[in-house]
N, C-alpha and C positions, 0 to 999 in steps of 0.2 A: 456685143453679141458677135460671135465668130462662127462662120459656117465651115464645115469640113466635108471632104469628099464631094466637091463641086461648088460652083458659085451660088451665092444666096439669091433667092428669087422671092418676090412679094406674093407669088402664087400661094393660095391657101391649100394646106395639106392636112389630112387627118394625122394627128401626131400623138406620141406618148412621151411623158416627162417622168424621169426618175432621178434620184440622187446619184452623185458620183459614187462608185464602189458598190452599188447595190445590184446583186445578181440573184435572182430567185426570191429569197426572203429578204425583207427590209433589214438593213443594218444601221440605219440612222441617217440623219440629214447632213449635208455638207453645204459649203458656201457656193458651190458651183453645181448647176443643173445641166444635164444633158437632155436634149430634145431630139427624139428620133422621129423624123418626118418620113414621108413616103420614100425619099431617095437620098437623104442626107442626114448627118449627125451635127447638131448645133450645140455649142457650149455657151452658157451665159452665166454671168455673175448675179447674185441675188443678195443685196445688203441686208434685207430683212432676216434671212436665215443666218447670215454672218454674225449679226448682233441683235437677236430678237429681244433681249432683256435690256432695257434702257434705265431702269430705276432700281434703287436699293429697296429691299423688302422692309427695311426699318424706317423709311421716310415716305412722306406723302408723294405720290407720283407727280413728276413735273414735266414729263415728255411722253409721247406715244407715237407709234407708227400709224400713219393715216391708212384707212381702209376705204375701198371704193364701195359703190352701191351693192356689190355682190359679196362684200366682206373679204375681199382680197387686198393684200398690201399694195400700196402705190409706190413704195420705196421712199416716201417722204416722211420726215420726222416733224411732228407738230410740237412746239414748245409750250405745252399745257397738259393738264390732266385730261384723259379721255372722258367725254360726257357719257352718262348712262344711256345705253341703247341695247336693242335686241340684235345680236349678231349670231348667224348660223354658219360655222366654219366648214360647211360641206357644199358641194355643187347643188344648184337648184335643179330639181328633177324636171324632166320634160313634161309639159302640160298635155293632158289627155282630154281632148274636147268631148269625148264620149262619156267621160266619167261624171256622174251627177254630183260627186263630192269634191270636184276639182276646186281648189282654192279654199276649202273648209279649214284645213290645218295650216296655220300661218307661221307659228313660231319655230317649227322644226322642219320646214320645207317639205311637207308632205309625208313625214314619217308617222303621223298619227299620234303624237305625244301631247300636243297642246292645241287649243283652239283660240279663235279670235277673242272670245269672251274672257279668256284668262290673261290677256295682256293688261299690264298696269301702266300708270302714268309715270314715265321715266323722268319727266320734268320735276316732279316733287322730290326725286332722289337728288338731283343736282341742287335744288334749292336747300334741302337739308344739309347736304355736304357743305355748301357755302356758309350756312349758319353755324354748323359745328366747327368749321375751320376758323371762322371769326372768333367764336368763343374760345377755341383752343389757343389762339394767339394771345389771349390776355395773360400778361406775365404774373400778375398778383393773385395768388390763390384766394385771397380774401374777397376778390371780385368775381369769383367763378359762380356764385349763387347756388352753391351746393353745400351739403352738410360737411362738417369737419372730417367725418369718417370717409366720405366720398373723395374729398380733396386729398386726403392722405393716400388713398388707393390710387388716384390718378397720378400723383407725383411718383409713387412707387413704380407703376407700370411704365411711365414715360422716361424715368431717369435712373432707376435703380441699377447698380452694376451687377447684373445677373451673372452667376457663376457659369451657367450653361447658355442655352439659346434664350434670348430675350423675346418677348412677344413681338410679333410682326406688326407693322403699321395697320394692316387691314384688321387684325384682331383688336387692337386698341381702339381703332376708329369705330368698329362695330359696337363695342361697349360704351364708348363715348357718346354715340348716337342714342343708345338706350338711356343713358344718364341724362343727356340733354333733353330728351323728350319728357322724362319723368320729373326732373328737378329744375331745369332752366327754362324750357319753352313756356310753361304756364306763366312766367313772370314778364313776358314781352308780347307785344301785339303780333309781331311776325311769328313768334313761336306758337301763339294760340291759333293763328291761321293754319299753320302746318298740322296742329293737333286736330282741328276741325275737319280738315281735308282727309286725314287718316281715319277719323271716326266715321265720316260719311262713307268712305270706301269700304270700311270694315262692316258697317251696318248693311250695305247693299250686298256684299258677298257673304257675310257670316252673321245673319241676324242673331242678336242676343249673345254674341261671342266676339269680344274685341281681340283682334290678332295683329301683331306686328312681326314681320319677317325680317331677319337679318341674313342677307344672302351673301355667302362667301363661296369662292371657287373651291373646287375639289382639291383637297390637300392643304388648304389654308390653315386648318387647325380649329375646327368648330368646337371640339371638346374643350380646348383651352378657353374659348369664348364663353362656353357654358359655365366653366369654373369661375371665371372672372365675374360673370353676372350673378352667380350664386353668392360669391363672396361679397359683392357690393350690397346686395339685398340683405343677406343674413347678418352681416356685421352691423349695418345700420339698424336693423330690427332689434338686435341684441343690445345695442348701446342706446337705443331710444325706444324702450318698450312703451306700449300704449298707443303709438302712432299708427296711422292707417296707410301711410305711403309705402311702407316696406313690409316684407314678409320673411318668415324663416321656414316656410313650408314650400317644397318644390316637388313637382311631378315630372320626371324625365321619361319620355316614351321613345323606345328604340324600335327600329324596323325589323329586328331579329335578335336571336339569342347571342350570336357572335358579337354584335356591336354592343348589346346590353352588357356583356361581360367586360368589354373594353372600357365601358363607362364607369366601372367601379372606382376609377381614379377621382371621380367627383365626390366620393364619400370622404369626409374629413378624417375618419378613423382608419381608412385604408392605409396599409404600409407604403403603398406607392402613390399616395394622394398627390395630385398636381399642386395643391395649395402650398405644401411644404417642399416637395421634391423639386418643383420648378420655380419655387420662390415667388409664387403669384400673390402671396399675402405676407405682409410684415410679420415677423415672429411674434410680436406682442398682440397681434389680432387673431392668431390661430385659435386660441381658446374660445373666442366668440363664435367661431364656425362650428364648434362642437355642439352648439344649441340648435343648429339647423336640423330640420326634419326633411330628409330627402328620400323619395321613392323612385326607384329605377325599375321599369318594367318594359315589356314590348307590347305592341299594339294588339296582339292576339288576346291579351287579357280583357279587352273591351269588346270582343266579338260575342254575339249572343250564342249561348250554348244550349244544347238539349237538356231539359230537366228530366225527361223520361226516355229511356231507350226503347223504341218501338219498332217492330218489324213492319214491313210494308203492308202485310196482311192485317196485323193488329191495328195499325193506324187506320186502314180503310174500314175495319169493323167498328171501331170507336167513332169514326167520323160519320158513317152512314151517309145520309143524303144532306147533311147539314154543311155549314161553312167549314173550310179547312181548319184543322186543329193547329193552334199556336202553342207549341210545347217548348219554345225557346225562352230561356230566362234572360232578363235584361241586365245591363250593367248595374242599374240601381239595385236590383234584387241581390246580385252577388256582392256588391260593396256595402249594402245596407244604408242606413240613414246618413252615414258620414260622407256619402258620395256628393251630398249637397251641402257640405260644411262650408262655412264662410271662408273667403279668401285668406290664405295664410295658415289654414289648418291642414295638416297632412291627411292623406287617406289612410285610415286605420283598419286594415283587414288582413286576416291570416294569409291571403294570397300574396300580399305585398310585404309582410313584416320582415321576412328574411333579408330584405334588401335595404333596410333602414339603418343608418348610422355606421355602416361598414360591415366587415365580414363577421357575421354571427352576432352582431351587437344589436341590442333592442333598447334604444334610449327612451 
């Protein structure tokens, strides 16, 4: 650290930090930071910004920058993969003692997005990572404890010479984790313990609905992961009919129409299908994907809608002094009896049919 315009003092000053070359609007980070204190300009080197990326996106992370208790870099490199943890890369807000809700939101440092009850056990993530890494290291596919179709897909994703961008490690690891939970974990005591912990957590948070979340960073390529998961399930279901472990029916729910349109690449019959365009599936397995039943919709399709258009006066007249009128139709009414079809059966309803099997196709 070097001081300019006067000798350096240990006296504390209110200061502002900005990247070199930034005036007015931000133009990007540099390896050197300038600190403007009350009466001097200080220039300092920051190795973290000089080399923030330490690992290849195609390999398991082996190093990481150490962060302090406030989530700020200590400039020290740790020779191991970072453990799962909750990190908020923004300054902690000032505590307001008069606020009755002070400390209520803990994951986003007071921004009101998450609460303490939504925190999950990060230790189980590290334990699953270790189990999946140990399983991944087995060199003989015959010992992977998966179906031949799954083994073929794993070999393809891990070592195929892709013509364009190959799947990132985080994408492959996400699918590997799902495969390990479904096919490998039930065959070992350690795996069954993980399944029991996940089942207990899901039962507490989502009664009667088992959920497993694969959490990837923004931009990591979640659509590719969905395509790989669909391929794994659909191909196994097509080549092993009658089994209960795999399905060829899939419901993809998007948060809006724009993303819904982008997800058309999940349709095997789409001209821009990820399965063929990105070589996610071996050529001889593509026909098996054609038997998949895929529904892509957005969450608005599940909102309750008005069955009858009533004015405020008409509603008050019909209601009288009785209980409030319930004129909203349920999802069950709109989807019909198929809404409770057994797992593996697609939702068959006119509202969804236009999105099955590709553009305009109705398998």
